[in-house]
N, C-alpha and C positions, 0 to 999 in steps of 0.2 A: 430154474437155474440162474444164478446171478451173483454179483459181487457189489459191495458197497464201499465207497471211499468218501472221505471228507472233501477232498479236492480232486477234480478231474480236469486234465488239459486235453481238449479234443483237437487233434492235429499234431503232427510230429516234425514240423519244420523248425526254422531258426527260433521263432518265438517260444516254442515249447522248451527248447534247451535252456534258454535264458530264464524262463519262468521257473523251471525246475531248480536251477542254481539259486535263484532268489528265494525260493521256498526254503531251501536248506539253510540259507543265511538267516532266515527269519524263524528258524527253529521248528520246521515241520517234523512231526514224529514219524517213525518207521510205520509203513503200512497205510498212512493217511492219503498219499498222493499217487495218482497213476496218470500215465500218458497213453492215449489211444491214437495209433497212427496207421494209416493204410500202407505206409512204406515198411519194408522188412528190416530196416536198420534204425539205430538210435538217431536222434536229431543231429544234423550237421549244418555247416556253414554253406548255404546254398550258392553264394557268389563264387565259390571255388569251381562250380560246374562250368561256368563260362570263361574261366581264366585258367588256373593251374591244371585242372583236370584234363584240359584239351591239349596240353603241351606235348610235343613229340619226345622230349627228353626230360627225365626226372619229373614225370607228371604227378600231381597231387592225387593221393588215394587214401581212402579210409584205412585206419582210424585217424590219420593225420589231421583231418579237418572237421572232426566232430565239434559241436559247440562246446565251450565258448571261446575257442582260440581266436576267433575274429575280433574279440575285444581284449585280447591278451590276458584271458583268465583261464581257469581250469579247462582241461579237455575232458568232456564228459563221455567216457566210453561206457559200454554196457556194464562193465565191472563197477564203474562209479555209481550207476543207478542202483545196482544191487547192494552195494555197501551202504548206501544212504536210505535203503528201504523204500525205494520208489519203484512201483510196478510199471514195466514197459509192456504194453499190450500192442504188439507190432503185427503188421500184415493183416490188420483188422479194419473192416469198413463198417461204419455206423450207418444203418439204413433209416433210422427214425429217431427223433428226439421229442421228449415231452417235458417242456420246461415247467409246467405246472406241477407235474408229479416228480420232477427232478430225476428223470431216468433217460438212459440212452439204450437203444436196442441195436445190437450188432447183427450183421448179415448171417452170422452163425446161430442167431437166436438167443444170445446171452443178454440179460438185462444188467446194466451197470448204473447204479444210483450214486448220487453225489449230494453234498451240501452246498458246495460252490463249484461252478463250472467256468472254465476259461476257454472261450472259443478261439482257437488258433488254426482254423482250417485253411487259411491262406487263400490262394486263387489257383485257377487252372488255366492252362494255355488255350487261347482261342484257336479253334481249328478252321481249316480252309472251308470245310463243308458248311460252316455257319455263314459263309459268304458266297455260297453257291458253286464252289469249286470242289470236285471230287478228286481223290487220289492220295489222301493222307496215309492210307494203309500200304502204299508202295514201299518196297524194301529200302529204297534210297531217299525217301522223304522223311526228314527228322524234325522233331521239336526239341525244346530244351527247357524243362521245368523241374525235373527231379533226377535222382541218381540213375534210374533205369533209362531215362531219355539220354543222359550224358554218356552212359556206357554204350548204348546203341550208336550214338553219333560217333564215338571214338572208333568203334568197329568199322563203320562205313568209311571214315576218314582214312584209316590205315590202309584201305584198299583203293584210295583215290588220289594218291600222289601223282601230280602232273595232270590230273583231270580237271574238269570244269565244275565249279560249284555255283549255285545261285542261292543267294540269301534273300528271302522275302521279308522285308521290314527294315526300317532304318533307325530303330530305337536302340535301347540298351543291348538287348540280346543280339540284334543284327550287327551292331558295331563290334561288340566283343567277340562274337563268333567269327565274324569276317577276319578280324585280326588273327585269331587262332588258326583259321584255315590258311591264311597267308604264311604263317610260321610253319605250317605243315606242308608247305610247297604245293598248295592247291590254288588253281586260278579262280578268282572270285569276281562275280557280278552281284551288285546289290540293287534290288528293285523296291521302290517305295513311292507312294503317291504324293508325298510332301515335296516342297521345293528344295529342301535340304535335310540332312540327317539330324537326328535328335530334335525333331520339330517341336516337341512339347517344352523343351528347355533351352536349346541353343538359339541364338540369333543367327541370321545369315552370315555375318562376319565371323563369328566364333566357329560355326559349322564349316565354313570354307577352309579354315586353318587345318582342321582334322581331315576333311575330304582331300585337300591337296596332298597331305602326307600319305593317305591311303592310296591315292592315285599313283604316287611315286613308288608304291609297293605293288602296283599292277592291278589294283581294284578298279573295276568298271562300275560307275554309278549310272543307273537308269532311273530317272526321277519322273514324277508326274504321271505315273501309270501303275497299274496293278496286274497281278496274275489273272488270267482268264481261264486257262486250261493247261493240262500237261500233255506231252507227247510220250506215248508208251511204246516199248518194243513188244514183240510177241510173248515175252516172258512176264510182262506186267511191270517191267522196270522203267522208270522215267528216263527219257533220253533228251528231253527238251522242255522248255516252258513257252507258252504262247501268252503274250501280253495284250492288254486291252487296247493299246495304241496300234496294234497290228504287227508289231515286231515279235521276234522270237529269239531265244537264247539256247545254246546247247547246255545240257545239264547231266552230269554223272552223279551229282549229289545236290539235294535241295534241303535247305534249312529254313524253317518257318518261324518267324518271331513277330507276330502281328498283334501282340497284346495279351492281356489276361482278363479273367472275369472272376470276381470273388466267389468263394464257395459259401453261399448263404442258403441254399435250398432247404436244408434241414430245419431252418428256423423261420422260413417265410410263413406269415400268418400267425406266428407266435411272438416274435420280437419286432420292434419298430425298425424299419429299414430306411436308409438315407444315402443318396449319392452312390448307389450301387452296392453299398455295404451295410453292416449292422450299426445302427446309431448307438453311440455311447455318450455318457456325460464326461466331465473333466476328471472323473475317477475311473474311467474306462468301464463303467457299469452300464449295462443295457437297460431296456425298459422293464426287465425282470431283475430285481435287486440281487438275486443269487447268481446271476449270469454276467460274465464280463467278456469283452471281445478285444482282441489285440492284433496288430500286424495288418497285412493287406486287407483283411476282411472288415476292419473297424473304421467307421466314420466318426472322428473325434474332434472336439473343439480345439482349434489352433489359436491360442491367445493372441499371438502377434498379428494375426489377420482379422481376428474378431469374427470368425466363422468356422464351421465344421468342414473338414476335408478328409478324404481317404487317400493316404500316401502309400505308394507302392515302392518301398525301399527297405533294405535290410536294417538300416539304422533305426527306423521307426518301429520295426518289428522287435528289435532287441530292447529298446527303451520302453515301449508301451508294455511289453511283457513284464519287465521288472516292476514297472509302476503298478500294474494291476495286482500283482502279488502283494506289494506293499499296502495297497488300498484294502485288500482282503485281510491281511494279517495284522496290520496296524492302522485301522480305519481312523482313529482319533488323532494320529500324528502325521498322517500322510497328506501332503498338500495336493492341490490340483495339478494335473499333468500339464506342464508348460513346455511344449516341444518346439524347437526351432527346426523347421524342415531342412533336411540335409541330404544331398546326393553327391555321389563320387563315382569315379571310374578310373581304372588303371589298365591301359592297353599299350602295347609296344613299349616305348620309353616314356609315354605320357602318364601324367597323374593330375587329375583336376578335382576340385571340390566346389560345391555350390551350396549357399545357405540362403534361406528366406524365400522370396517370391520374385518371379521374373516378369513383372508388369510395370508399366510406366516408361520413362525415358531411360535409354541405355547410355552410360558413360564408360568409354573404354580407356584402358591404361596399359602401359607396358609396350613391349616390342613384339608385334605379331609376326615378325620374321625371325624371332629368337625363341628361346626355350621357356620364357616366362611372360605371361600377360594376364589380363583379367578384365572384369567389367563390374560396374555397379548398376543397379536399377533404382531409379528415384521416382516415387509416386506421391503426388500431392505434397511435394516439398520435403519428403523424408526418404532416406536411403532404406530400402526394404529388402534388397537382394544383393548378393555378392558372389562373383565367380572368380576363381584363380587357378591357372594352370602353372605347374612347375614351382609351387611355393615351398617354403620351408615349414617345419612343424610350427614354429612361432608365428609365421605369417598366416597359416591356416587358422590358428587359434585366434589371431587378431581379427580376421574377417568374420569369424563366427561371433566373437564377443561384441563387435561393433554393430553387426547386422541385427543382433538381438535388441540392441539399444534403440534402433530406428532413429538415428540422429537426423535433425533437420538440416536441409541443404539449401542455402540461399543462392549459390552461384555454381552452376554446372561446370563452367569453364575452370573455376578454381578447383573443383573436385577433380576434374581431369588433370589439371596441372600437378596436384599433389599425388594423384594415383594411389598406389599401394601405401605410400607413406602416410596417407590420411588415416587409414585404419590402424596402422602400426603405432603412430604417434598417439592417436586417440585412445587406443587400448592401454597404453602405458600411462597416460596422464589421468585417465578417468576410470580407475578400477571400479567394478560394480560388486555389490554383495553377491556371494556365491548363490547360484541357483540350485535348489534341491531337486534333483531329477533322478528318481529311483529308476529310472533309467538312465611442418612449415607454418605459415601464418594460419591462424584459426579465425581470422576476422570475418570470413564469409561463409564458413561452414560451422554451424553451432549445433549443440544438442538441445533438444527440448528439455525444459527445466525439470519435469518430473522424473527423468531418468538419471539425473545426477545422484551418485551415492551420497554426496554430502548433504543433499536436500533431505534425505531420510534421516541422517544424523541430526541435522539442524532441527527437524521436526520433533525428534525425541527430546532434544535439549529444551526447545520451547515448551513442549508439553510438561516436562519436569519442572521448569521454572514456574509455569502457571500453577501446577499442583502445589509447589512449595509456597507460593504467594497465598494461595487459597487457605492453606493450613495456617500460615502466619496470621492472615486476616481473621480467620475464624477464632484463633486464640485471643486476638485482641478484642473481638466482639464479645467474647465471654467475659473478659476482664472489665469491659465497659458495663 
């Protein structure tokens, strides 16, 4: 028993939805494409789970946030897939894969074959048991990775108004869930080992801005320690948490957000792995030419850094999925994937965006006591990262554009003085050629010459002039 498709997308998360839409734009025929997903619903915008889905009033619910509404495109409901001849194989776990034979075997015993496979298996939430702490199965201990997790968390939250919640982890999930818990009138303590929240991205100064606001909302930060065990009542419900530093906190609800691990197990020993994910080239192609990998599971070359990285963010999932489809359907005209790392978050009244990399010296700008501020990261004389809170659409576009250019910086004090005005002015004065992604005084802050758009134009003019001279010279030689 089995089915055969030309294209198979393994995984039903954000990347799957954007890949499906791109396939239709590239002219996939009815019956050629299928999506295999363990979840029982069509692909949806996962960021909604830690934001709108948890709100006490007018919460987001499906079908409102099916992909691809997150990028202001079509909402792909189950009806849409049917109308476009795309097979949704939902609630189905693939237990083995054979990339040499180009087959997948489901837990139900069905064999599904393909000509091209896109691995979009994403990642799973790390469990406490992997760190020697038991209790994840308690009724009031929650994780947040998929729709089932979010639904369960909402059920527990609705019975916890005025109670005490402990959030384990100070990253994306921890910060966004903590904000939702506060909005739901639940007392919140956050526990994490780092010296400040969002340790992989924020500097201490940026983190303190958000932590101070959270504290004003009643959030208690417990830093520099980790969970060591739970306290249970006779019914097996958690009533408190014991921390490694010897302290303890009351808990009626625990939310765990301690990171993720890419789902690569089906392909270990068959495909080349790198940095915890599946290694792909600049076309998102794995070590097997018929197999592509996108999203959280893919370790891909990031041109701006000159190295491969695995990026855990929805933007990378969306854009890598689109690009992989283009590389499959239009291999001769699709350029290399040239992705600018991008992260963002929206909680309470805040909205920040980050582009590039956060290494090197940090230059702050703006008013940290007000609604808008930011930072640049300068490494080896070049601006390689930008962060902005409270910016306008045009300002966010400016920091993205200039960060991609990696302008040379001669004077950090001048960069600080110019602040946001530096990228705004530079983005207006020096437009660059559009990037195909199928997915004040300037005396001390200058761009490296190769990135100027006019250099490319000048190069074309010079080349044309040389060609014209060669033609003229050749004609004269023949007359001689």
